[in-house]
C-alpha angles and dihedrals in degrees: 000000000000113000117208128193123197124203140164102069123134147118118314135168121247110278092027131118139237133179118214122201129206115196130183121232117214095342138073121253095206095100095044131089105217125213132189119218136175136203137189125194113285095011133099120256109270124213109223107168142358138184130201120245092258093044092239097116132045135177133194136194114242090244092067104025111129093016105060128053126194122204140161143200110200091191088062092039089230140121122197135201113203109201119195134173090024119199131201089251089063088070108120145107107281122213134185122209139183131230117187102220132135117277092244092061116089109232121228134229092235110118090210090068093062125086109185124050137187124225095255136243126235120240117189122184110193141131 
């Protein structure tokens, strides 16, 4: 099973930026659509962005559209989430997850569609 490791979380002031990384351990990401999700205590896991296995298609939740950018480099076996103009409501544990689907299929933001998950990285937006 694909093992994913997130990094890049931390504490940032409102309006600041962070870049999260999702790296594969022992396996190649090239056949996986990768999604980013976030969760706060007592709330369901929210899909915020996803990218197809070939990088040709992306999708964003309305809550992050225009502020977050997902990208990938299959040669580096890594997917990134660039987060700009961060708000306190972006505070959450952020997870990446993999869904093995063909590159021509547009991945979804539904957590139930994803099979392999990382351990998460905390993002805190606070002054």
